[in-house]
C-alpha positions in Angstrom: -12.8 -1.0 -2.9 -13.7 1.1 -5.2 -11.2 0.3 -7.5 -11.5 -3.5 -7.2 -15.2 -3.2 -7.7 -14.3 -1.2 -11.6 -11.7 -4.1 -12.2 -14.3 -6.5 -11.6 -17.2 -5.1 -13.2 -14.9 -3.9 -16.5 -13.5 -7.8 -16.6 -17.2 -8.9 -16.9 -18.4 -7.0 -18.9 -15.3 -8.3 -21.3 -16.1 -12.1 -20.5 -20.0 -11.3 -21.6 -18.6 -10.8 -25.4 -17.3 -13.5 -25.4 -19.4 -15.5 -23.9 -21.2 -18.7 -25.4 -21.9 -21.4 -22.9 -24.2 -19.6 -20.0 -23.5 -21.8 -16.8 -20.2 -19.8 -17.4 -21.4 -16.5 -17.1 -22.5 -17.5 -13.5 -19.2 -19.4 -12.8 -16.7 -16.5 -14.0 -18.4 -14.2 -12.1 -18.4 -15.7 -8.9 -14.9 -16.8 -9.6 -13.8 -12.5 -10.4 -15.7 -11.6 -7.2 -13.8 -13.5 -5.1 -11.0 -12.2 -6.5 -11.9 -8.4 -5.1 -13.0 -10.4 -2.1 -9.4 -11.6 -1.7 -8.0 -8.6 -2.8 -9.4 -6.2 -0.2 -9.2 -9.8 2.5 -5.1 -9.3 2.4 -5.5 -5.6 2.5 -7.5 -5.1 5.5 -5.8 -8.2 7.5 -2.0 -6.9 6.1 -2.9 -3.0 6.4 0.8 -2.2 4.4 -0.1 -5.0 1.6 -1.9 -2.4 -0.5 0.7 -2.9 -3.1 0.3 -6.8 -2.7 -3.4 -6.5 -2.6 -3.3 -4.7 -6.3 -1.2 -7.2 -7.4 -3.5 -9.8 -6.3 -6.6 -8.4 -8.3 -5.1 -7.8 -11.7 -3.4 -11.0 -11.7 -6.6 -12.7 -10.3 -8.4 -11.2 -13.0 -6.5 -12.0 -15.8 -6.2 -15.6 -15.0 -9.8 -16.0 -14.5 -10.5 -14.6 -17.5 -7.7 -16.6 -19.6 -8.6 -19.5 -17.9 -12.7 -19.6 -18.5 -11.9 -19.0 -22.3 -9.6 -21.9 -22.9 -11.8 -24.1 -21.0 -15.3 -22.7 -23.2 -13.0 -23.1 -26.3 -12.1 -26.5 -26.0 -15.9 -27.5 -24.6 -17.2 -26.0 -27.7 -14.8 -27.3 -29.5 -14.6 -26.2 -33.1 -19.0 -25.0 -33.2 -17.7 -21.7 -31.3 -18.6 -19.5 -34.5 -15.4 -20.6 -36.4 -13.0 -19.3 -33.2 -14.4 -15.4 -33.9 -15.6 -15.2 -29.8 -12.6 -15.5 -28.8 -10.8 -12.5 -31.0 -13.7 -10.3 -29.9 -11.6 -7.1 -28.7 -12.8 -6.0 -25.4 -11.6 -9.4 -24.0 -8.5 -8.9 -25.5 -8.2 -5.8 -24.2 -8.8 -6.6 -21.1 -7.0 -9.4 -20.4 -4.0 -7.5 -22.0 -4.2 -4.9 -19.5 -4.9 -6.5 -16.5 -1.7 -8.3 -17.1 0.3 -5.3 -18.6 -0.2 -4.0 -15.2 0.3 -6.6 -12.9 3.3 -7.6 -14.8 4.9 -4.3 -15.7 3.4 -1.3 -14.4 2.4 -2.8 -10.4 6.3 -4.5 -9.5 8.1 -1.2 -11.8 6.5 1.5 -9.7 7.2 -0.6 -6.7 10.8 -0.4 -7.9 10.4 3.1 -8.5 9.3 4.6 -5.4 11.3 2.3 -3.2 14.3 4.9 -3.1 11.9 8.1 -2.7 11.2 9.8 0.2 7.6 10.3 1.7 6.0 12.1 4.0 4.2 9.8 6.5 0.7 11.1 8.4 0.5 11.8 11.3 -3.0 9.0 11.1 -0.4 6.4 11.3 0.8 6.9 15.3 -3.6 6.3 15.7 -5.9 7.9 17.9 -3.9 10.2 20.8 -4.5 9.1 24.2 -6.4 12.0 26.3 -4.2 14.7 27.0 -1.5 14.1 24.3 -2.0 16.1 20.8 0.2 16.7 18.0 -0.3 20.3 16.2 0.4 18.9 12.9 -0.2 22.8 11.5 3.3 24.3 10.0 5.4 21.3 10.6 8.7 21.4 9.7 9.1 19.4 6.1 12.8 18.4 5.0 13.5 15.7 2.2 16.8 14.3 0.7 17.6 12.1 -1.6 15.6 8.9 -0.9 13.7 10.2 2.9 11.3 12.9 4.0 10.6 14.5 7.4 8.6 16.3 8.8 8.7 17.7 12.4 5.3 18.8 15.2 5.6 20.3 18.3 4.1 17.1 20.7 2.1 18.7 24.1 0.9 17.0 26.7 -1.9 18.2 29.9 -1.2 21.6 31.4 2.0 21.4 33.9 3.4 17.9 31.8 7.2 17.9 31.8 8.6 17.4 28.1 9.8 14.1 29.2 6.5 12.7 30.4 4.9 13.6 27.3 7.6 11.9 25.2 7.3 8.8 27.7 3.2 8.7 27.5 3.7 8.9 23.7 6.2 6.1 23.4 3.7 3.8 25.6 1.1 4.8 23.4 2.8 4.0 20.1 4.4 0.6 21.6 1.1 -0.1 22.9 -0.6 0.0 18.8 2.1 -2.1 17.5 5.1 0.0 17.4 8.5 -1.3 18.4 9.8 -0.1 21.3 12.0 3.0 20.9 15.9 2.7 20.8 17.5 5.8 21.6 14.4 8.2 21.1 13.8 6.2 17.8 10.9 3.7 16.9 10.9 1.9 12.5 8.7 -0.1 11.2 7.8 -1.2 7.1 6.0 1.6 5.7 5.2 -2.0 3.0 4.8 -5.3 3.2 6.7 -7.0 0.0 7.3 -4.8 -2.9 7.4 -1.6 -0.9 10.4 -2.1 1.2 10.8 1.8 2.8 9.8 2.3 6.2 7.9 5.1 8.8 10.8 6.3 11.7 9.4 8.3 14.3 11.8 10.2 16.9 10.8 12.4 19.7 13.4 14.6 21.4 13.0 17.0 24.0 14.9 19.4 23.6 14.7 23.2 24.1 12.1 22.5 27.2 9.2 20.7 25.0 8.4 17.9 23.2 8.9 17.4 19.3 7.6 14.3 17.5 9.5 14.0 13.9 8.5 11.6 11.1 10.4 10.1 8.7 9.8 7.7 5.0 12.3 6.4 3.1 14.1 3.8 2.4 15.7 1.4 5.3 18.1 3.5 7.2 21.3 2.1 6.0 20.4 1.8 2.6 20.0 5.6 2.6 22.8 6.4 5.2 25.1 4.6 1.9 23.3 7.1 -0.4 23.7 9.8 1.1 27.0 9.7 3.2 27.5 12.3 5.6 24.5 14.2 4.7 22.0 11.6 6.6 22.7 14.0 9.5 20.8 16.5 8.3 17.3 14.8 8.5 18.3 13.5 12.0 
């Protein structure tokens, strides 16, 4: 929300440097506010769409300023102070930066980080049921090409077996939207359209205790092709 507010305020101030028709000022402000609301709404409705929400924000700001500038120019015709308003540097800089971020920076960053691993947060699992806890302090972290994994002890109630703890944890994860486990493992997309990485959860019950492993990075078939036999080191 802070980023959207700052971008909208900067864009509106840039518009004021070229504004010549009073009625356009209010329209531009409303349009910029609607762009910010649309961006925040997208991120709220689809939490994995953080990248796309930023893209919508910068594209919307650039288009709003460009359309408003062109409409004002046409409305004023040749009376717009010899066209000097259209050459005001703050307006052009803000439009240029917004287009650069939208067209180059955001897609370029998405392309780059899609091949990078990341460490998922335990917070992605949601509030755990009573009697279940992830001992997140001192988790075992390992990163390979395109994927990172971190493992934590998973504890339940006193006297509860590791299998019971694992079963209750899977029931919880499925209830909050994770796919049903397949072979003790469940994966879902980390992003929406531009962010093609995935987050995976694996629960093992070896050595008499339950252990939760979180992995983040490339979808597993693409990751396996990149790593070959070494992929087993993260499994």
